[in-house]
C-alpha positions in Angstrom: 110.2 114.9 105.6 108.4 116.4 108.6 105.8 113.6 108.6 108.5 110.9 108.3 110.2 112.4 111.4 106.9 112.4 113.3 106.3 108.7 112.4 109.8 107.8 113.6 109.4 109.7 116.9 106.0 108.0 117.5 107.5 104.6 116.9 110.5 105.4 119.1 108.3 106.7 121.9 106.2 103.5 121.7 109.2 101.2 121.9 110.8 103.2 124.7 107.6 103.2 126.7 107.6 99.5 127.1 111.3 98.8 126.5 112.0 97.5 130.0 108.9 95.3 130.1 109.3 91.6 129.7 106.0 91.5 127.8 107.5 93.2 124.8 108.9 92.0 121.5 111.0 93.9 118.9 112.0 92.7 115.5 112.2 93.2 111.7 110.2 92.1 108.7 110.4 92.3 105.0 108.4 91.1 102.0 106.5 91.9 98.9 103.1 93.4 98.0 100.5 93.5 95.3 98.7 96.9 95.1 96.3 98.6 92.9 94.0 101.7 92.6 90.4 100.9 93.1 87.3 102.9 92.3 86.6 105.7 89.9 83.7 103.8 88.4 86.0 102.4 85.7 84.0 100.0 83.6 85.2 96.6 82.5 85.5 96.2 78.8 84.6 92.7 77.6 85.1 91.5 81.2 88.7 92.9 81.4 89.4 95.1 84.3 91.3 98.3 83.3 92.8 98.8 86.8 95.3 96.0 87.6 97.8 95.2 90.3 101.5 96.2 90.5 104.3 94.3 92.3 106.2 96.1 95.0 108.3 95.5 98.1 108.1 96.4 101.8 110.4 96.2 104.9 110.7 97.7 108.3 110.6 97.2 112.1 107.9 96.1 114.5 107.2 96.5 118.2 104.7 94.3 120.1 103.3 94.6 123.6 101.7 91.5 124.9 98.6 92.7 126.7 97.8 89.2 128.1 98.1 85.6 127.1 95.5 86.0 124.3 96.2 89.4 122.8 98.9 91.9 121.9 99.3 95.4 120.5 101.4 95.5 117.3 103.1 98.7 116.0 105.2 98.8 112.8 107.3 101.3 111.0 107.5 100.4 107.3 108.8 101.5 104.0 106.7 100.4 101.1 106.8 100.7 97.3 103.2 100.5 95.9 101.6 101.3 92.6 99.0 100.3 90.0 98.5 99.8 86.3 95.8 101.3 84.1 95.4 99.4 80.9 92.9 100.4 78.2 91.7 97.5 76.0 90.7 98.1 72.4 87.7 96.1 71.4 85.2 96.1 68.5 82.4 93.5 68.9 81.9 91.1 66.0 84.9 92.5 64.0 88.1 92.0 66.0 88.9 90.0 69.1 89.9 91.9 72.1 93.4 93.3 71.9 95.4 96.0 73.9 95.7 99.3 72.1 98.9 100.2 74.0 97.3 102.8 76.4 99.1 102.1 79.7 99.8 104.2 82.8 102.2 102.9 85.5 101.8 104.5 88.9 104.7 104.1 91.3 104.3 105.5 94.9 106.6 105.0 97.9 105.3 105.3 101.5 106.5 105.5 105.0 103.7 103.7 107.0 102.8 103.3 110.6 100.3 100.5 111.1 98.8 100.0 114.6 97.0 96.6 115.0 95.3 94.7 117.8 96.5 91.1 117.6 94.4 88.2 118.9 96.2 84.8 119.5 93.7 82.5 117.8 95.5 79.1 117.9 98.4 77.8 120.0 100.6 74.8 119.9 100.4 72.1 122.5 103.3 73.7 124.4 101.4 77.0 124.6 103.5 78.9 122.0 101.7 81.0 119.4 100.6 79.4 116.1 98.1 81.6 114.3 97.0 85.2 115.2 94.4 87.5 113.8 95.2 91.2 113.4 93.0 94.3 112.8 93.7 98.0 113.1 94.5 101.2 111.2 97.5 102.7 109.4 98.9 106.1 108.7 101.3 106.8 105.9 103.2 109.5 104.1 104.3 109.6 100.5 108.0 109.9 100.0 108.2 109.5 96.3 105.7 109.3 93.4 106.0 109.0 89.7 104.0 107.8 86.7 104.9 106.6 83.2 102.4 107.2 80.5 102.3 105.3 77.2 99.9 105.7 74.3 101.1 103.6 71.5 98.3 104.4 69.0 97.9 108.0 70.0 101.2 109.2 71.4 100.0 112.8 71.9 96.8 111.9 73.8 96.1 113.5 77.1 99.6 113.2 78.7 99.8 115.7 81.6 103.2 117.4 82.0 103.0 118.2 85.7 104.7 115.7 88.1 102.6 113.2 89.9 104.2 114.0 93.3 102.7 117.5 93.2 99.2 116.3 92.5 98.5 113.5 94.9 97.6 113.5 98.6 100.8 113.0 100.5 99.0 111.7 103.6 97.0 108.5 103.7 95.2 106.5 106.3 93.1 103.4 106.2 92.1 100.0 107.7 94.4 97.0 107.9 93.6 93.3 108.5 95.9 90.4 108.7 97.0 86.9 109.7 100.3 85.9 111.4 101.6 82.3 111.3 104.5 81.3 113.5 107.0 78.9 111.9 108.8 78.9 115.3 108.9 81.1 118.4 111.0 83.7 116.6 110.1 83.4 112.9 106.7 84.1 111.4 104.9 84.7 108.1 102.4 87.6 108.0 99.8 88.5 105.4 98.0 91.9 105.5 95.3 93.7 103.5 95.4 97.5 103.5 92.3 99.4 102.7 93.0 103.1 102.1 90.4 105.7 102.9 92.0 108.7 101.2 91.6 109.5 97.5 95.0 109.3 95.7 94.5 112.4 93.6 94.2 116.0 95.0 90.7 117.3 94.1 90.3 114.2 91.9 91.0 116.0 88.7 94.7 115.6 87.8 97.0 112.8 86.9 94.4 110.3 85.9 93.5 109.0 82.4 90.8 110.9 80.6 88.8 107.7 80.2 88.0 107.6 84.0 84.4 108.9 84.3 85.0 109.6 88.1 88.5 110.4 89.3 87.5 111.4 92.8 87.3 107.9 94.2 90.6 106.2 93.3 92.0 104.7 96.5 94.9 102.3 97.1 94.3 98.6 98.0 97.2 96.4 98.9 97.9 92.8 99.7 101.2 92.5 101.7 103.3 89.4 102.5 106.0 89.4 105.1 108.7 87.2 106.7 109.4 88.5 110.2 111.8 87.7 113.0 111.7 88.5 116.7 115.1 90.0 117.6 114.3 90.1 121.3 
């Protein structure tokens, strides 16, 4: 809760700092994301990746300060629901075709996130309005909720930790973010972002990960985010 308050105060301070400047924009955005854990040296079995993406949603507010005619500073305050799937395939060469043995773990993690991006106005329309922008920067996020669902169909008693995920993951995250923004009109835009987390999802890399992971110290979140946004003023 303390981190969420800090994020809100930072966002409020940023908007108030430039609130009376005609070079500013303020608006809202919402959309979906596809996220997954990456790393851990998890091998592919018969070319099937055991870590797969999970569908989520995201929404929030943004503030933009136009530095000059070609660039801006973009700050957002977002709520995101991310996650990942871990699926263990069961495969015996030359005997059975590949099938799923039912070993599945669903990770579901909610964040409050503060992305800060430099925005370059790459292409403009003939009338001088923005058309396509490039974005790059960093993000800071805090976990508000985390849960996982474990299912082992063929071995129901296999390695199922009883401690809650929320207590055994890092509650603070930071990373790099890159994106594109396409303006449908002067007020409405579509934005796509890729978030590259730099913080391991598990504390000490030892709990709340399937036993089959040979290295649990390098599992980090990767996310592809799609937004529809509108400039309010």
